[in-house]
VMD Tcl script that builds the backbone (N, CA, C; Angstrom):
set m [mol new atoms 531]
animate dup $m
set s [atomselect $m all]
$s set {name element resname resid chain x y z} {
  {N N MET 1 A 0.622 -1.328 0.163}
  {CA C MET 1 A -0.065 -0.149 0.194}
  {C C MET 1 A 0.740 1.184 0.234}
  {N N THR 2 A 1.897 1.130 1.232}
  {CA C THR 2 A 2.659 2.362 0.738}
  {C C THR 2 A 3.382 2.896 -0.426}
  {N N ARG 3 A 3.571 1.752 -1.103}
  {CA C ARG 3 A 4.552 1.787 -2.734}
  {C C ARG 3 A 3.710 2.680 -3.299}
  {N N LYS 4 A 2.460 1.810 -3.325}
  {CA C LYS 4 A 1.193 2.306 -4.354}
  {C C LYS 4 A 1.236 4.213 -4.166}
  {N N VAL 5 A 1.008 4.690 -2.541}
  {CA C VAL 5 A 0.710 5.809 -2.809}
  {C C VAL 5 A 2.199 6.987 -3.076}
  {N N VAL 6 A 3.773 5.919 -2.903}
  {CA C VAL 6 A 4.676 6.732 -3.027}
  {C C VAL 6 A 4.611 6.691 -4.835}
  {N N ALA 7 A 4.226 5.748 -5.276}
  {CA C ALA 7 A 4.367 5.720 -6.759}
  {C C ALA 7 A 3.498 7.147 -6.925}
  {N N ILE 8 A 2.015 6.838 -6.902}
  {CA C ILE 8 A 0.894 8.130 -7.073}
  {C C ILE 8 A 1.677 9.095 -6.863}
  {N N VAL 9 A 1.859 9.587 -5.672}
  {CA C VAL 9 A 2.981 10.943 -5.213}
  {C C VAL 9 A 3.549 11.479 -6.435}
  {N N ALA 10 A 4.766 10.799 -7.088}
  {CA C ALA 10 A 5.602 10.635 -8.069}
  {C C ALA 10 A 5.078 11.122 -8.804}
  {N N PHE 11 A 3.942 9.957 -9.458}
  {CA C PHE 11 A 3.593 10.521 -10.782}
  {C C PHE 11 A 3.327 11.837 -10.497}
  {N N VAL 12 A 2.362 12.015 -10.155}
  {CA C VAL 12 A 1.650 13.459 -9.740}
  {C C VAL 12 A 2.529 15.100 -10.298}
  {N N MET 13 A 3.711 14.287 -9.436}
  {CA C MET 13 A 4.638 15.553 -9.086}
  {C C MET 13 A 5.533 15.425 -10.436}
  {N N PHE 14 A 5.933 13.981 -11.024}
  {CA C PHE 14 A 6.301 14.138 -12.604}
  {C C PHE 14 A 5.420 14.710 -13.192}
  {N N THR 15 A 4.232 14.521 -13.696}
  {CA C THR 15 A 3.295 15.191 -13.922}
  {C C THR 15 A 2.646 16.917 -14.292}
  {N N SER 16 A 3.088 16.876 -13.237}
  {CA C SER 16 A 2.727 18.754 -13.234}
  {C C SER 16 A 4.091 19.455 -13.436}
  {N N LEU 17 A 5.142 18.448 -13.061}
  {CA C LEU 17 A 6.748 19.239 -13.530}
  {C C LEU 17 A 6.362 18.783 -15.503}
  {N N CYS 18 A 5.913 18.382 -15.865}
  {CA C CYS 18 A 6.071 18.051 -17.157}
  {C C CYS 18 A 4.794 19.133 -17.783}
  {N N VAL 19 A 3.814 19.408 -17.347}
  {CA C VAL 19 A 2.795 20.334 -17.688}
  {C C VAL 19 A 3.469 21.744 -17.314}
  {N N ALA 20 A 4.214 21.971 -16.288}
  {CA C ALA 20 A 4.576 23.431 -16.267}
  {C C ALA 20 A 5.601 23.533 -16.581}
  {N N GLY 21 A 6.835 22.468 -17.850}
  {CA C GLY 21 A 7.468 22.637 -18.296}
  {C C GLY 21 A 6.928 23.590 -19.917}
  {N N CYS 22 A 5.870 22.905 -19.980}
  {CA C CYS 22 A 5.264 23.126 -21.384}
  {C C CYS 22 A 4.287 24.362 -21.852}
  {N N THR 23 A 4.113 25.091 -19.973}
  {CA C THR 23 A 3.711 26.100 -20.487}
  {C C THR 23 A 4.574 27.217 -20.394}
  {N N SER 24 A 6.186 27.176 -19.835}
  {CA C SER 24 A 6.352 28.226 -19.527}
  {C C SER 24 A 7.753 28.538 -20.514}
  {N N SER 25 A 7.968 29.884 -20.871}
  {CA C SER 25 A 8.898 29.960 -21.902}
  {C C SER 25 A 10.306 30.606 -21.133}
  {N N THR 26 A 10.562 30.240 -20.290}
  {CA C THR 26 A 11.766 30.481 -19.399}
  {C C THR 26 A 12.521 28.926 -19.506}
  {N N ASN 27 A 13.564 28.422 -19.290}
  {CA C ASN 27 A 14.464 27.093 -19.343}
  {C C ASN 27 A 15.547 27.570 -18.300}
  {N N ASN 28 A 15.309 26.605 -17.172}
  {CA C ASN 28 A 16.468 26.807 -16.362}
  {C C ASN 28 A 16.888 25.793 -16.422}
  {N N THR 29 A 18.280 26.443 -16.821}
  {CA C THR 29 A 19.533 24.684 -16.856}
  {C C THR 29 A 20.228 25.155 -15.685}
  {N N SER 30 A 20.088 25.275 -14.533}
  {CA C SER 30 A 21.054 25.554 -13.234}
  {C C SER 30 A 20.259 25.516 -12.040}
  {N N ALA 31 A 20.666 24.507 -10.782}
  {CA C ALA 31 A 19.895 24.680 -10.079}
  {C C ALA 31 A 20.099 26.018 -9.289}
  {N N GLY 32 A 19.310 26.347 -8.401}
  {CA C GLY 32 A 19.273 27.298 -7.288}
  {C C GLY 32 A 18.683 28.844 -7.579}
  {N N GLN 33 A 18.528 30.016 -7.470}
  {CA C GLN 33 A 17.492 31.163 -7.344}
  {C C GLN 33 A 18.542 31.980 -8.548}
  {N N HIS 34 A 17.930 32.634 -9.083}
  {CA C HIS 34 A 18.724 33.316 -10.265}
  {C C HIS 34 A 18.560 34.822 -9.195}
  {N N ASP 35 A 19.966 35.729 -10.141}
  {CA C ASP 35 A 19.968 36.654 -9.102}
  {C C ASP 35 A 18.803 37.626 -9.463}
  {N N ALA 36 A 17.798 38.289 -8.038}
  {CA C ALA 36 A 16.928 38.901 -8.005}
  {C C ALA 36 A 16.899 40.296 -9.432}
  {N N PHE 37 A 18.463 41.199 -9.329}
  {CA C PHE 37 A 18.037 41.921 -9.976}
  {C C PHE 37 A 18.033 41.790 -11.511}
  {N N LEU 38 A 18.750 40.623 -11.827}
  {CA C LEU 38 A 18.567 40.033 -13.256}
  {C C LEU 38 A 17.080 39.640 -13.544}
  {N N GLU 39 A 16.227 38.971 -12.688}
  {CA C GLU 39 A 14.954 38.728 -13.438}
  {C C GLU 39 A 14.389 40.075 -13.370}
  {N N LYS 40 A 14.121 41.070 -12.489}
  {CA C LYS 40 A 13.544 42.075 -12.739}
  {C C LYS 40 A 14.693 42.793 -13.985}
  {N N TYR 41 A 15.768 42.635 -14.237}
  {CA C TYR 41 A 15.991 43.553 -16.019}
  {C C TYR 41 A 15.453 42.971 -16.608}
  {N N LEU 42 A 15.294 41.376 -16.889}
  {CA C LEU 42 A 14.410 40.603 -17.724}
  {C C LEU 42 A 12.925 41.094 -18.154}
  {N N ALA 43 A 12.840 41.140 -17.026}
  {CA C ALA 43 A 11.370 41.437 -17.186}
  {C C ALA 43 A 10.560 42.890 -18.090}
  {N N ALA 44 A 12.032 43.749 -17.257}
  {CA C ALA 44 A 11.659 44.993 -17.775}
  {C C ALA 44 A 11.852 44.828 -19.228}
  {N N TYR 45 A 13.239 44.490 -19.788}
  {CA C TYR 45 A 13.579 44.322 -20.913}
  {C C TYR 45 A 12.655 43.893 -21.719}
  {N N GLN 46 A 12.122 43.182 -21.304}
  {CA C GLN 46 A 10.671 42.051 -22.506}
  {C C GLN 46 A 9.969 43.154 -22.293}
  {N N THR 47 A 9.373 44.182 -21.838}
  {CA C THR 47 A 8.199 45.013 -21.777}
  {C C THR 47 A 8.881 46.349 -22.561}
  {N N GLU 48 A 10.093 46.706 -22.564}
  {CA C GLU 48 A 10.524 47.363 -23.472}
  {C C GLU 48 A 10.617 47.104 -25.124}
  {N N VAL 49 A 11.196 45.658 -25.320}
  {CA C VAL 49 A 11.523 45.250 -26.277}
  {C C VAL 49 A 9.893 44.848 -27.299}
  {N N LYS 50 A 9.063 44.487 -26.474}
  {CA C LYS 50 A 7.828 44.137 -26.816}
  {C C LYS 50 A 7.083 45.069 -27.144}
  {N N GLY 51 A 7.457 46.737 -26.629}
  {CA C GLY 51 A 6.288 47.764 -26.644}
  {C C GLY 51 A 6.811 48.180 -28.214}
  {N N ASN 52 A 7.746 47.877 -28.683}
  {CA C ASN 52 A 8.474 48.481 -30.165}
  {C C ASN 52 A 8.087 47.488 -31.537}
  {N N ALA 53 A 7.760 46.269 -30.900}
  {CA C ALA 53 A 7.822 45.140 -32.162}
  {C C ALA 53 A 6.108 44.224 -32.033}
  {N N SER 54 A 5.992 43.750 -33.116}
  {CA C SER 54 A 5.228 42.252 -33.353}
  {C C SER 54 A 5.605 41.048 -32.999}
  {N N PHE 55 A 5.641 40.118 -31.781}
  {CA C PHE 55 A 6.577 39.151 -31.790}
  {C C PHE 55 A 6.242 37.787 -32.326}
  {N N ASN 56 A 7.041 37.033 -32.893}
  {CA C ASN 56 A 6.739 35.899 -32.815}
  {C C ASN 56 A 7.003 34.841 -32.045}
  {N N ALA 57 A 8.169 35.322 -31.559}
  {CA C ALA 57 A 8.765 33.810 -30.277}
  {C C ALA 57 A 9.542 34.957 -29.004}
  {N N TRP 58 A 9.708 34.171 -28.252}
  {CA C TRP 58 A 10.458 34.773 -26.880}
  {C C TRP 58 A 11.157 34.030 -25.883}
  {N N GLU 59 A 12.213 33.659 -25.617}
  {CA C GLU 59 A 12.484 32.604 -24.920}
  {C C GLU 59 A 13.709 32.993 -24.445}
  {N N VAL 60 A 13.944 32.756 -22.851}
  {CA C VAL 60 A 14.758 32.951 -21.727}
  {C C VAL 60 A 15.443 31.478 -21.453}
  {N N THR 61 A 16.457 31.784 -21.452}
  {CA C THR 61 A 17.454 30.719 -21.023}
  {C C THR 61 A 18.418 31.001 -19.515}
  {N N TRP 62 A 17.945 30.264 -18.636}
  {CA C TRP 62 A 19.218 30.853 -17.619}
  {C C TRP 62 A 20.789 29.810 -17.687}
  {N N VAL 63 A 21.675 30.662 -17.791}
  {CA C VAL 63 A 23.173 30.292 -18.125}
  {C C VAL 63 A 23.535 29.586 -16.701}
  {N N ASN 64 A 23.085 30.349 -16.084}
  {CA C ASN 64 A 23.812 30.170 -14.277}
  {C C ASN 64 A 22.844 31.428 -13.659}
  {N N SER 65 A 22.809 31.138 -12.205}
  {CA C SER 65 A 22.233 32.046 -11.600}
  {C C SER 65 A 22.496 33.933 -11.893}
  {N N THR 66 A 23.868 33.868 -12.760}
  {CA C THR 66 A 24.163 35.376 -12.899}
  {C C THR 66 A 24.039 35.571 -14.131}
  {N N ALA 67 A 23.628 34.942 -14.879}
  {CA C ALA 67 A 23.896 34.751 -16.887}
  {C C ALA 67 A 22.191 34.176 -17.285}
  {N N ALA 68 A 22.006 35.048 -18.201}
  {CA C ALA 68 A 20.969 34.204 -19.288}
  {C C ALA 68 A 20.625 34.673 -20.256}
  {N N THR 69 A 20.442 34.182 -21.285}
  {CA C THR 69 A 20.403 34.574 -22.800}
  {C C THR 69 A 18.739 34.655 -23.282}
  {N N VAL 70 A 18.495 35.274 -23.772}
  {CA C VAL 70 A 17.235 35.425 -24.854}
  {C C VAL 70 A 17.481 35.273 -26.244}
  {N N HIS 71 A 16.343 34.455 -27.006}
  {CA C HIS 71 A 16.064 34.518 -28.335}
  {C C HIS 71 A 14.928 34.931 -28.580}
  {N N PHE 72 A 15.018 36.132 -29.452}
  {CA C PHE 72 A 13.353 36.599 -29.969}
  {C C PHE 72 A 13.405 36.970 -31.498}
  {N N ALA 73 A 12.108 36.679 -32.161}
  {CA C ALA 73 A 12.079 36.988 -33.172}
  {C C ALA 73 A 10.661 37.938 -33.523}
  {N N PHE 74 A 10.661 38.908 -34.159}
  {CA C PHE 74 A 9.737 39.760 -34.407}
  {C C PHE 74 A 9.742 40.214 -35.793}
  {N N GLY 75 A 8.383 41.312 -36.147}
  {CA C GLY 75 A 8.409 41.360 -37.435}
  {C C GLY 75 A 7.568 42.615 -37.033}
  {N N ASN 76 A 7.442 43.849 -38.616}
  {CA C ASN 76 A 7.179 44.885 -38.450}
  {C C ASN 76 A 5.893 44.718 -39.265}
  {N N SER 77 A 4.768 46.112 -39.201}
  {CA C SER 77 A 3.546 45.678 -39.193}
  {C C SER 77 A 3.056 45.717 -40.860}
  {N N ALA 78 A 4.375 46.066 -42.156}
  {CA C ALA 78 A 4.181 45.528 -43.188}
  {C C ALA 78 A 3.886 43.909 -43.539}
  {N N GLY 79 A 4.683 43.532 -42.797}
  {CA C GLY 79 A 4.983 42.315 -42.922}
  {C C GLY 79 A 6.106 41.674 -43.657}
  {N N ASN 80 A 7.125 42.664 -44.205}
  {CA C ASN 80 A 8.126 42.719 -44.820}
  {C C ASN 80 A 9.238 42.310 -44.581}
  {N N ARG 81 A 9.228 42.150 -43.478}
  {CA C ARG 81 A 10.755 42.618 -42.467}
  {C C ARG 81 A 10.304 41.405 -41.126}
  {N N THR 82 A 11.530 40.672 -40.758}
  {CA C THR 82 A 11.544 40.202 -39.682}
  {C C THR 82 A 12.927 40.074 -39.018}
  {N N ALA 83 A 13.064 39.879 -37.949}
  {CA C ALA 83 A 14.793 39.598 -37.372}
  {C C ALA 83 A 14.416 38.745 -36.117}
  {N N SER 84 A 15.585 38.301 -35.856}
  {CA C SER 84 A 15.953 37.442 -35.102}
  {C C SER 84 A 16.794 37.639 -34.226}
  {N N THR 85 A 16.738 37.942 -32.854}
  {CA C THR 85 A 17.843 38.375 -31.686}
  {C C THR 85 A 18.368 37.374 -30.837}
  {N N ASN 86 A 19.712 37.242 -30.833}
  {CA C ASN 86 A 20.199 36.712 -29.334}
  {C C ASN 86 A 20.958 37.537 -28.424}
  {N N VAL 87 A 20.318 37.656 -27.255}
  {CA C VAL 87 A 21.042 38.678 -26.502}
  {C C VAL 87 A 21.437 37.521 -25.236}
  {N N SER 88 A 22.967 38.008 -24.967}
  {CA C SER 88 A 23.469 37.466 -23.785}
  {C C SER 88 A 23.867 38.791 -22.374}
  {N N MET 89 A 22.945 38.418 -21.039}
  {CA C MET 89 A 23.095 39.165 -20.181}
  {C C MET 89 A 24.048 38.594 -19.110}
  {N N MET 90 A 25.180 39.284 -18.449}
  {CA C MET 90 A 25.791 38.489 -17.192}
  {C C MET 90 A 25.646 39.867 -16.382}
  {N N ARG 91 A 25.603 39.412 -15.023}
  {CA C ARG 91 A 25.700 40.061 -14.000}
  {C C ARG 91 A 26.769 39.902 -13.136}
  {N N PHE 92 A 27.730 40.679 -12.834}
  {CA C PHE 92 A 29.147 40.504 -12.129}
  {C C PHE 92 A 28.908 40.909 -10.929}
  {N N GLN 93 A 29.837 40.889 -9.796}
  {CA C GLN 93 A 29.483 41.272 -8.568}
  {C C GLN 93 A 30.064 42.575 -8.486}
  {N N SER 94 A 30.831 43.076 -9.448}
  {CA C SER 94 A 31.152 44.972 -9.117}
  {C C SER 94 A 31.040 45.143 -10.470}
  {N N VAL 95 A 31.544 46.463 -10.145}
  {CA C VAL 95 A 31.356 47.733 -12.038}
  {C C VAL 95 A 32.603 47.304 -12.578}
  {N N PRO 96 A 33.628 46.913 -11.793}
  {CA C PRO 96 A 35.024 46.954 -11.876}
  {C C PRO 96 A 35.248 45.930 -12.781}
  {N N GLU 97 A 34.934 44.815 -12.344}
  {CA C GLU 97 A 34.593 43.081 -12.746}
  {C C GLU 97 A 34.045 43.504 -14.074}
  {N N ALA 98 A 32.954 44.210 -14.502}
  {CA C ALA 98 A 31.809 44.355 -15.576}
  {C C ALA 98 A 33.188 44.920 -16.423}
  {N N THR 99 A 33.576 46.042 -16.319}
  {CA C THR 99 A 34.645 47.128 -16.856}
  {C C THR 99 A 35.797 46.027 -17.548}
  {N N SER 100 A 36.146 44.958 -16.614}
  {CA C SER 100 A 37.036 44.301 -16.559}
  {C C SER 100 A 36.722 43.498 -17.815}
  {N N TYR 101 A 36.059 42.646 -18.016}
  {CA C TYR 101 A 35.328 41.600 -19.376}
  {C C TYR 101 A 35.030 42.505 -20.358}
  {N N VAL 102 A 34.682 43.647 -20.641}
  {CA C VAL 102 A 33.840 44.537 -21.595}
  {C C VAL 102 A 35.435 44.947 -22.024}
  {N N ASN 103 A 36.577 45.529 -21.373}
  {CA C ASN 103 A 37.611 45.862 -21.895}
  {C C ASN 103 A 38.254 44.288 -22.452}
  {N N GLY 104 A 38.098 43.576 -22.229}
  {CA C GLY 104 A 38.554 42.220 -22.647}
  {C C GLY 104 A 38.194 41.710 -23.545}
  {N N LEU 105 A 37.102 41.961 -24.103}
  {CA C LEU 105 A 36.235 41.493 -25.216}
  {C C LEU 105 A 37.099 41.717 -26.378}
  {N N GLY 106 A 37.218 40.917 -27.358}
  {CA C GLY 106 A 37.639 41.143 -28.869}
  {C C GLY 106 A 36.375 42.201 -29.768}
  {N N LYS 107 A 36.694 43.423 -29.739}
  {CA C LYS 107 A 35.864 44.093 -30.088}
  {C C LYS 107 A 36.234 44.562 -31.812}
  {N N THR 108 A 36.732 43.732 -32.608}
  {CA C THR 108 A 37.389 44.780 -33.992}
  {C C THR 108 A 36.115 44.366 -34.338}
  {N N GLY 109 A 36.279 45.633 -35.867}
  {CA C GLY 109 A 34.637 45.628 -36.209}
  {C C GLY 109 A 33.696 46.707 -35.278}
  {N N TYR 110 A 33.874 46.757 -34.246}
  {CA C TYR 110 A 33.144 47.683 -33.441}
  {C C TYR 110 A 33.443 49.147 -33.362}
  {N N ALA 111 A 32.875 49.976 -32.924}
  {CA C ALA 111 A 32.780 51.070 -32.963}
  {C C ALA 111 A 32.446 51.756 -31.432}
  {N N LEU 112 A 33.092 52.577 -30.340}
  {CA C LEU 112 A 32.506 52.969 -29.154}
  {C C LEU 112 A 31.418 54.066 -29.993}
  {N N ASN 113 A 29.808 53.711 -29.199}
  {CA C ASN 113 A 28.708 54.585 -30.015}
  {C C ASN 113 A 28.704 55.679 -28.911}
  {N N SER 114 A 28.746 55.240 -27.739}
  {CA C SER 114 A 28.803 55.711 -26.658}
  {C C SER 114 A 29.354 55.097 -25.236}
  {N N ALA 115 A 29.823 56.404 -24.437}
  {CA C ALA 115 A 30.491 56.151 -23.145}
  {C C ALA 115 A 29.804 57.029 -21.997}
  {N N ALA 116 A 28.514 57.654 -22.407}
  {CA C ALA 116 A 27.596 58.458 -21.316}
  {C C ALA 116 A 26.377 57.986 -21.517}
  {N N TYR 117 A 26.015 57.172 -20.858}
  {CA C TYR 117 A 24.059 57.178 -20.760}
  {C C TYR 117 A 23.022 58.750 -21.252}
  {N N ASP 118 A 22.657 58.702 -22.412}
  {CA C ASP 118 A 21.753 59.187 -22.746}
  {C C ASP 118 A 20.504 59.164 -22.743}
  {N N ALA 119 A 19.358 59.420 -21.855}
  {CA C ALA 119 A 18.075 59.084 -21.667}
  {C C ALA 119 A 16.836 59.496 -22.829}
  {N N SER 120 A 17.499 60.725 -23.859}
  {CA C SER 120 A 16.730 61.019 -24.849}
  {C C SER 120 A 17.814 60.058 -26.169}
  {N N ASN 121 A 18.230 58.973 -26.111}
  {CA C ASN 121 A 18.946 58.103 -27.364}
  {C C ASN 121 A 19.118 56.811 -26.506}
  {N N ALA 122 A 18.089 56.251 -25.620}
  {CA C ALA 122 A 18.182 55.319 -25.125}
  {C C ALA 122 A 17.906 54.120 -25.555}
  {N N THR 123 A 18.354 53.041 -25.541}
  {CA C THR 123 A 18.623 51.570 -26.186}
  {C C THR 123 A 17.273 51.101 -25.374}
  {N N ASP 124 A 16.858 49.791 -26.011}
  {CA C ASP 124 A 15.756 49.094 -24.806}
  {C C ASP 124 A 16.595 48.270 -23.951}
  {N N GLU 125 A 17.898 48.494 -23.731}
  {CA C GLU 125 A 18.611 47.505 -23.225}
  {C C GLU 125 A 18.831 48.565 -21.871}
  {N N SER 126 A 18.901 49.651 -22.270}
  {CA C SER 126 A 19.443 50.808 -21.155}
  {C C SER 126 A 18.167 51.344 -20.739}
  {N N SER 127 A 17.128 51.511 -20.873}
  {CA C SER 127 A 15.546 51.717 -20.708}
  {C C SER 127 A 15.359 50.721 -19.618}
  {N N ALA 128 A 15.443 49.513 -19.736}
  {CA C ALA 128 A 14.926 48.212 -18.738}
  {C C ALA 128 A 16.160 48.451 -17.898}
  {N N TYR 129 A 17.368 48.574 -18.124}
  {CA C TYR 129 A 18.180 48.840 -16.584}
  {C C TYR 129 A 17.579 50.242 -15.826}
  {N N VAL 130 A 17.302 51.008 -16.343}
  {CA C VAL 130 A 16.571 52.338 -15.487}
  {C C VAL 130 A 15.858 51.697 -14.841}
  {N N GLN 131 A 14.281 51.232 -15.380}
  {CA C GLN 131 A 13.361 50.767 -14.528}
  {C C GLN 131 A 13.602 49.524 -13.779}
  {N N ALA 132 A 14.846 48.823 -13.922}
  {CA C ALA 132 A 14.998 47.790 -12.944}
  {C C ALA 132 A 15.667 48.626 -11.985}
  {N N ALA 133 A 17.036 49.077 -12.068}
  {CA C ALA 133 A 17.486 49.730 -11.173}
  {C C ALA 133 A 16.930 51.070 -10.300}
  {N N GLY 134 A 16.055 51.550 -11.099}
  {CA C GLY 134 A 15.329 52.694 -10.290}
  {C C GLY 134 A 16.058 54.024 -10.855}
  {N N HIS 135 A 17.506 53.923 -11.558}
  {CA C HIS 135 A 18.467 55.252 -11.854}
  {C C HIS 135 A 18.970 54.814 -12.974}
  {N N ALA 136 A 19.787 55.572 -13.546}
  {CA C ALA 136 A 20.510 55.653 -14.838}
  {C C ALA 136 A 21.791 54.779 -14.223}
  {N N PRO 137 A 22.191 54.123 -15.626}
  {CA C PRO 137 A 23.617 53.704 -15.241}
  {C C PRO 137 A 24.915 54.837 -14.682}
  {N N THR 138 A 25.688 54.309 -13.752}
  {CA C THR 138 A 26.831 55.096 -13.622}
  {C C THR 138 A 27.962 55.141 -14.631}
  {N N VAL 139 A 28.555 53.685 -15.126}
  {CA C VAL 139 A 29.222 53.288 -16.117}
  {C C VAL 139 A 28.447 53.183 -16.726}
  {N N TYR 140 A 28.764 53.780 -18.127}
  {CA C TYR 140 A 27.881 53.453 -19.730}
  {C C TYR 140 A 28.759 52.859 -20.990}
  {N N LYS 141 A 28.582 52.135 -21.668}
  {CA C LYS 141 A 29.427 51.716 -22.815}
  {C C LYS 141 A 28.837 51.195 -23.656}
  {N N LEU 142 A 28.572 52.187 -25.115}
  {CA C LEU 142 A 27.769 51.050 -26.099}
  {C C LEU 142 A 28.759 50.713 -27.379}
  {N N TYR 143 A 29.089 49.413 -27.497}
  {CA C TYR 143 A 30.062 49.507 -28.795}
  {C C TYR 143 A 29.049 48.928 -30.160}
  {N N GLU 144 A 28.597 49.209 -30.938}
  {CA C GLU 144 A 28.454 48.747 -32.046}
  {C C GLU 144 A 29.040 48.591 -33.292}
  {N N GLY 145 A 28.847 47.285 -33.775}
  {CA C GLY 145 A 29.447 46.557 -35.245}
  {C C GLY 145 A 28.309 45.940 -36.096}
  {N N THR 146 A 28.777 46.009 -37.100}
  {CA C THR 146 A 27.572 45.067 -38.393}
  {C C THR 146 A 28.652 44.449 -39.569}
  {N N THR 147 A 27.981 43.698 -39.834}
  {CA C THR 147 A 28.246 42.472 -40.804}
  {C C THR 147 A 27.511 42.354 -41.432}
  {N N GLY 148 A 27.961 42.088 -42.790}
  {CA C GLY 148 A 26.636 41.908 -44.094}
  {C C GLY 148 A 26.543 43.293 -44.698}
  {N N GLU 149 A 25.521 43.121 -46.000}
  {CA C GLU 149 A 25.085 44.330 -46.547}
  {C C GLU 149 A 24.653 45.387 -45.918}
  {N N LEU 150 A 25.292 46.886 -45.392}
  {CA C LEU 150 A 24.594 47.994 -44.742}
  {C C LEU 150 A 23.310 47.996 -44.896}
  {N N LEU 151 A 22.595 48.228 -45.995}
  {CA C LEU 151 A 21.420 48.967 -46.284}
  {C C LEU 151 A 20.694 47.679 -46.038}
  {N N LEU 152 A 20.947 46.437 -46.540}
  {CA C LEU 152 A 19.635 45.778 -47.033}
  {C C LEU 152 A 19.523 44.337 -45.440}
  {N N ASN 153 A 20.990 43.455 -45.373}
  {CA C ASN 153 A 20.935 42.477 -44.236}
  {C C ASN 153 A 22.106 42.463 -43.356}
  {N N ALA 154 A 22.609 43.722 -43.010}
  {CA C ALA 154 A 23.327 43.443 -42.289}
  {C C ALA 154 A 22.801 43.350 -40.794}
  {N N THR 155 A 24.085 42.462 -40.518}
  {CA C THR 155 A 23.937 41.877 -38.763}
  {C C THR 155 A 23.715 43.000 -38.091}
  {N N ILE 156 A 23.698 43.486 -36.985}
  {CA C ILE 156 A 24.080 44.428 -36.091}
  {C C ILE 156 A 24.471 43.742 -34.838}
  {N N HIS 157 A 25.832 43.776 -34.490}
  {CA C HIS 157 A 25.894 43.114 -32.704}
  {C C HIS 157 A 26.204 44.664 -32.131}
  {N N THR 158 A 25.699 44.398 -31.112}
  {CA C THR 158 A 26.613 45.179 -29.749}
  {C C THR 158 A 26.878 44.528 -28.329}
  {N N ILE 159 A 27.641 45.378 -27.786}
  {CA C ILE 159 A 28.496 45.226 -26.505}
  {C C ILE 159 A 27.805 46.176 -25.618}
  {N N GLU 160 A 26.843 46.185 -24.682}
  {CA C GLU 160 A 27.064 47.378 -23.886}
  {C C GLU 160 A 26.702 47.159 -22.678}
  {N N GLN 161 A 27.576 48.079 -21.576}
  {CA C GLN 161 A 27.857 47.636 -20.049}
  {C C GLN 161 A 26.881 48.801 -19.194}
  {N N LEU 162 A 25.960 48.530 -18.364}
  {CA C LEU 162 A 25.320 49.049 -17.544}
  {C C LEU 162 A 25.754 48.903 -16.147}
  {N N ASP 163 A 26.665 49.579 -15.620}
  {CA C ASP 163 A 27.208 49.521 -14.251}
  {C C ASP 163 A 27.736 47.963 -14.108}
  {N N ASP 164 A 27.164 46.938 -13.566}
  {CA C ASP 164 A 27.909 45.794 -13.155}
  {C C ASP 164 A 27.112 44.409 -14.411}
  {N N LEU 165 A 25.898 45.034 -15.443}
  {CA C LEU 165 A 25.733 44.584 -16.170}
  {C C LEU 165 A 26.031 44.132 -17.777}
  {N N VAL 166 A 26.342 43.234 -18.435}
  {CA C VAL 166 A 26.914 43.567 -19.626}
  {C C VAL 166 A 25.846 42.845 -20.198}
  {N N VAL 167 A 25.701 43.126 -21.496}
  {CA C VAL 167 A 24.436 42.976 -22.499}
  {C C VAL 167 A 25.355 42.871 -24.168}
  {N N THR 168 A 25.116 41.948 -24.447}
  {CA C THR 168 A 25.475 41.875 -25.504}
  {C C THR 168 A 24.813 41.194 -26.877}
  {N N THR 169 A 24.400 41.804 -28.027}
  {CA C THR 169 A 23.244 41.552 -28.708}
  {C C THR 169 A 23.610 41.357 -30.153}
  {N N THR 170 A 23.105 40.288 -30.577}
  {CA C THR 170 A 23.146 39.852 -32.626}
  {C C THR 170 A 21.736 40.170 -33.054}
  {N N LEU 171 A 21.495 40.902 -34.176}
  {CA C LEU 171 A 20.113 41.068 -34.315}
  {C C LEU 171 A 20.485 41.013 -35.899}
  {N N THR 172 A 20.031 39.776 -36.209}
  {CA C THR 172 A 20.203 39.678 -38.042}
  {C C THR 172 A 18.625 39.566 -38.925}
  {N N PRO 173 A 18.197 40.719 -39.394}
  {CA C PRO 173 A 17.305 41.136 -40.359}
  {C C PRO 173 A 17.173 39.994 -41.557}
  {N N THR 174 A 15.833 39.715 -41.810}
  {CA C THR 174 A 15.496 39.100 -43.154}
  {C C THR 174 A 14.432 40.007 -43.761}
  {N N TYR 175 A 14.570 39.918 -45.126}
  {CA C TYR 175 A 13.513 41.043 -45.828}
  {C C TYR 175 A 12.944 40.407 -46.644}
  {N N THR 176 A 11.517 40.387 -46.902}
  {CA C THR 176 A 10.633 39.688 -48.331}
  {C C THR 176 A 10.846 41.199 -48.977}
  {N N SER 177 A 10.023 40.639 -49.920}
  {CA C SER 177 A 9.535 41.129 -51.069}
  {C C SER 177 A 7.678 41.470 -51.228}
}
mol reanalyze $m
mol bondsrecalc $m
mol representation Tube
mol addrep $m
């Protein structure tokens, strides 16, 4: 009798986990809790990005407790342009650690677009940071680079430091006639 009860409980738990996994767009690949600020940032980032486009997909994968990747695809209202975007977000223990990481990245083909936060020219990433942190970043750097045909199918790459948060993005557009 005890074995049956244990088997039923195990089955119910397994089934509920399977159903929960089917309805969630967040994949947890590491045990433990996620960084509370990074979770707040991800929610703000999703709100910022989704306010600017019509989405076909949005998937978050946690790399560890302080790093996540986001993949999303979107299109414009005319239906002739879509884009696939991959974003990596890493939160460091300190601003100097984040700065050291950014300085160590290979930035061949990138140009420093901005070394100071400007609210009037804010990216989705920096606007989400302000929402999550409640203040503008004190250390801000934005590097941008492109590959491919600049006017039609250029893939856009960015590296953005927002205090102790580093966000790297690759946006690949597709045009249809």
